[in-house]
C-alpha positions in Angstrom: 0.0 0.0 0.0 1.1 3.5 -0.8 1.2 6.1 2.0 -1.5 8.7 1.4 -0.1 11.6 3.4 0.2 14.7 1.1 -0.1 12.8 -2.1 -3.0 12.4 -4.5 -3.7 9.7 -7.0 -1.3 11.3 -9.5 1.6 12.0 -7.0 2.3 15.1 -5.0 -0.4 17.8 -4.6 0.1 21.1 -6.4 -0.2 24.4 -4.4 -3.3 26.4 -5.2 -3.7 30.2 -5.1 -7.0 31.2 -3.6 -8.4 34.1 -5.6 -11.1 35.3 -3.2 -8.8 36.6 -0.4 -6.5 38.2 -3.1 -9.5 40.1 -4.5 -10.4 41.3 -0.9 -6.9 42.6 -0.4 -6.9 44.4 -3.7 -10.3 46.1 -3.0 -9.1 47.1 0.4 -6.0 48.7 -1.1 -8.0 50.4 -3.8 -10.5 51.9 -1.3 -7.7 53.1 0.9 -6.0 54.8 -2.0 -9.2 56.5 -3.2 -10.0 57.8 0.3 -6.4 59.1 0.7 -6.4 61.0 -2.7 -9.9 62.5 -2.0 -8.6 63.9 1.3 -5.5 65.6 -0.4 -7.4 68.4 -2.1 -10.2 69.0 0.3 -12.0 72.3 -0.3 -13.1 74.2 2.7 -16.1 75.6 0.9 -19.3 74.6 -0.7 -19.1 72.6 -3.9 -18.9 75.0 -6.9 -17.6 74.8 -10.5 -14.3 76.6 -10.1 -13.0 78.6 -13.1 -9.8 77.2 -14.6 -6.5 79.0 -15.0 -3.0 78.2 -16.2 -1.3 80.2 -13.4 -2.7 78.3 -10.4 -0.6 77.7 -7.3 -1.0 75.3 -4.4 -3.1 76.7 -1.5 -2.7 76.4 2.2 -6.2 76.3 3.7 -4.8 75.9 7.3 -5.3 79.4 8.7 -7.8 80.7 6.2 -11.6 81.0 5.8 -13.3 79.9 2.6 -16.1 82.1 1.2 -18.2 80.4 -1.4 -20.2 82.3 -4.0 -22.6 79.9 -5.8 -24.0 80.4 -9.2 -27.4 81.5 -7.8 -25.7 84.2 -5.7 -25.9 82.5 -2.3 -23.0 82.8 0.1 -21.2 80.2 2.1 -18.8 80.5 5.1 -16.6 77.5 5.0 -19.3 74.7 4.4 -22.3 76.6 5.8 -24.8 78.7 3.9 -25.2 82.2 5.3 -27.1 85.4 4.6 -25.4 88.8 3.8 -26.0 90.0 7.4 -24.3 86.9 8.8 -21.4 87.3 6.3 -20.7 90.9 7.6 -20.9 89.8 11.2 -18.7 86.8 10.7 -16.2 88.8 8.7 -15.7 91.3 11.6 -15.4 88.4 14.1 -12.8 86.7 11.9 -10.8 89.9 11.7 -10.8 90.2 15.5 -9.6 86.6 16.0 -7.3 86.4 13.0 -5.9 89.9 12.2 -3.5 88.5 9.6 -5.9 85.9 8.3 -6.4 84.8 4.7 -9.7 84.7 2.8 -10.1 82.1 0.0 -12.9 83.0 -2.4 -14.4 79.8 -3.8 -16.5 81.3 -6.6 -18.5 79.4 -9.2 -17.3 80.2 -12.7 -20.9 81.2 -13.6 -21.4 83.5 -10.6 -21.9 87.2 -11.4 -18.8 89.3 -11.3 -20.7 91.9 -9.2 -21.3 89.4 -6.5 -17.6 88.5 -6.3 -16.7 92.2 -6.4 -19.0 92.8 -3.4 -17.4 90.0 -1.4 -13.9 91.2 -2.1 -14.9 94.8 -1.3 -16.4 93.8 2.1 -13.3 91.7 2.9 -11.0 94.6 2.2 -13.2 97.0 4.2 -13.0 94.7 7.1 -9.2 95.1 7.0 -8.2 91.8 5.5 -5.7 92.2 2.7 -4.8 88.5 1.9 -7.6 87.6 -0.6 -7.1 84.6 -2.8 -9.4 83.3 -5.6 -9.6 79.5 -5.7 -9.3 78.0 -9.2 -8.5 74.7 -10.8 -5.6 74.1 -13.1 -6.4 74.2 -16.8 -4.6 71.4 -18.6 -2.0 72.5 -21.1 -3.3 72.3 -24.7 
């Protein structure tokens, strides 16, 4: 009689690669990579269609406030919708707490220029001089 430990009818057993655990690991790595890349360019404002430029620079949203101007003219302070009165009150409070603070304007490319001009004017009247307009990089053609 032949010994049956570790051998099949045709001799030694071949190693098998289980595909299900391999797929699980690949999906875990993919999900981790996607979540990491989404967190890299996190906007501090409301979602808007940013205008594109070729002279964009990287931004540092650490010590800044993001003002969003949507296509319909509504204003946002960071991720919260606000009224014009709330905007003026918060602007003065921000100036008191961050005298050298930066303001990122996150304006929709279809927002009216007069709305953007109003926001920039009020920010400057509050005494804040570091005003940046957020854009997306236009691919080279």
